[in-house]
C-alpha positions as CSV (number, residue, x, y, z in Angstrom):
1,M,70.8,28.2,55.9
2,E,66.8,28.5,54.8
3,T,66.0,24.9,52.9
4,A,63.5,24.8,50.1
5,P,59.9,24.0,51.2
6,T,59.0,20.3,51.3
7,E,55.7,19.4,48.9
8,T,53.6,19.0,51.4
9,E,54.4,22.6,52.4
10,A,54.9,23.6,49.5
11,A,51.0,22.3,48.5
12,T,49.5,24.1,51.9
13,T,50.8,27.3,50.9
14,T,49.4,27.6,47.7
15,A,46.3,26.0,48.4
16,D,46.6,28.7,51.9
17,T,47.5,31.5,48.9
18,A,44.4,30.4,46.6
19,A,42.4,30.5,49.3
20,E,43.2,34.2,50.0
21,V,43.0,35.1,46.4
22,R,39.6,33.8,46.4
23,Q,38.0,35.3,49.7
24,G,39.8,38.3,48.0
25,V,37.9,38.3,44.3
26,T,34.6,36.9,46.0
27,R,34.7,40.1,48.3
28,L,35.2,42.1,45.4
29,A,32.9,40.8,43.0
30,R,30.0,41.1,45.9
31,R,30.8,44.6,46.4
32,L,31.0,45.8,42.6
33,R,27.5,44.3,42.4
34,A,26.3,46.3,45.1
35,V,27.2,49.0,43.6
36,R,24.6,48.4,40.9
37,S,22.0,50.4,39.9
38,L,18.6,49.2,40.4
39,G,16.9,47.9,37.2
40,T,20.2,46.9,35.6
41,L,21.2,43.5,33.3
42,S,21.4,40.3,35.1
43,N,25.1,39.1,35.7
44,N,24.1,36.5,32.7
45,K,23.2,39.2,30.2
46,L,26.5,41.1,31.4
47,G,28.8,38.4,30.8
48,V,27.1,37.7,27.3
49,L,27.5,41.3,26.1
50,G,31.2,41.5,27.7
51,T,31.7,38.3,25.7
52,L,30.6,39.5,22.5
53,Y,32.4,43.3,22.7
54,R,36.0,41.4,23.5
55,N,35.2,38.4,20.8
56,G,33.2,39.9,18.5
57,P,30.2,38.0,16.4
58,S,29.6,34.7,17.9
59,S,27.1,31.5,17.8
60,P,25.1,30.6,20.8
61,G,27.4,27.8,21.5
62,E,30.7,29.4,21.5
63,L,29.3,32.0,23.8
64,A,27.8,29.5,26.1
65,E,31.0,27.7,26.1
66,T,32.6,31.3,26.8
67,E,30.7,31.7,29.9
68,R,31.2,28.3,30.8
69,Q,27.3,27.3,30.6
70,Q,24.7,24.9,29.1
71,P,23.7,26.6,25.4
72,Q,19.9,25.4,26.7
73,S,21.0,28.3,30.3
74,L,21.1,31.3,27.6
75,T,18.2,30.5,25.4
76,R,15.8,33.1,27.2
77,V,19.1,35.6,27.9
78,F,19.9,35.7,24.0
79,A,16.2,35.9,23.3
80,E,15.5,38.8,26.1
81,L,18.5,40.8,24.6
82,E,17.5,40.7,21.0
83,T,14.0,41.8,21.9
84,D,15.4,44.4,23.6
85,G,17.5,45.4,21.0
86,L,21.3,44.8,22.4
87,V,21.9,41.6,20.3
88,S,21.1,41.1,16.7
89,R,20.8,37.6,15.1
90,T,21.3,36.2,11.6
91,R,22.2,33.3,10.2
92,D,25.3,31.9,9.8
93,S,26.6,32.1,6.3
94,R,28.8,28.8,6.8
95,D,25.8,26.7,8.2
96,G,22.6,27.9,7.6
97,R,21.1,26.0,11.0
98,Q,23.6,28.0,13.0
99,S,22.8,31.9,14.5
100,I,25.2,34.5,14.8
101,L,24.8,36.5,17.5
102,S,26.4,40.3,17.4
103,L,26.4,43.8,19.7
104,T,24.3,46.1,18.5
105,P,25.4,49.9,19.0
106,A,22.4,49.8,21.8
107,G,24.2,46.9,23.6
108,K,27.5,48.2,23.4
109,N,26.3,51.6,25.3
110,A,24.4,49.4,27.7
111,L,27.5,47.5,28.6
112,R,29.5,51.1,28.5
113,H,27.0,52.2,31.3
114,E,26.8,49.1,33.2
115,M,30.4,49.3,33.6
116,A,30.5,52.6,34.3
117,E,28.9,52.8,37.6
118,R,31.2,49.7,38.8
119,D,34.5,51.4,37.4
120,A,33.2,54.6,38.9
121,W,33.1,52.6,42.6
122,L,36.3,51.0,41.9
123,A,38.4,54.1,41.0
124,S,37.3,55.7,43.8
125,A,38.3,53.0,46.2
126,M,41.7,52.6,44.3
127,T,42.6,56.4,45.3
128,E,43.2,55.0,48.8
129,L,46.2,52.9,47.5
130,T,49.9,54.0,46.8
131,E,51.1,54.0,43.0
132,T,52.9,50.3,43.6
133,E,49.5,48.4,44.9
134,R,47.4,50.0,42.2
135,Q,50.1,48.6,39.8
136,V,50.0,45.4,41.8
137,L,46.2,45.4,40.9
138,V,46.9,46.1,37.5
139,L,49.4,43.0,37.1
140,A,46.4,41.0,39.0
141,G,43.5,41.8,36.9
142,R,45.3,40.6,34.2
143,L,46.8,37.3,35.7
144,M,43.0,36.5,37.1
145,D,41.9,37.1,33.6
146,R,44.5,34.7,32.1
147,M,43.3,32.3,34.4
148,A,39.5,32.6,34.0
149,D,40.8,32.1,29.9
150,S,42.2,29.0,31.2
151,D,40.5,25.1,31.3
């Protein structure tokens, strides 16, 4: 009869699993960055555009919190995105001291273009997987997205 693992064994198994997931995520992220064309947007800029796409107009503080960065470290990113016409900045109607950043149509197009390159490579790589493996990846992607949003 098989016994349940001890707390120490369970912690070791969880730590080993976490290390394996981290390694896979890190290698895949590195590979996806490698397929980007020259002159593409920085990861910080993509993060801001992606957050605005998912969450809608946001204050710089809200964006920094979502991106898990200090607002000061994104000041230049916000300014460059605005200069490039990828985001627009308006005054917050509730608090005139605050500004609200919004994704422009050009920003949405830039984000779509950037993601299309990586999606194409990923779709090609996934053709080598079975249908079950692809379904597992979809589930894993959803779980990782949920974990990324947790504290």
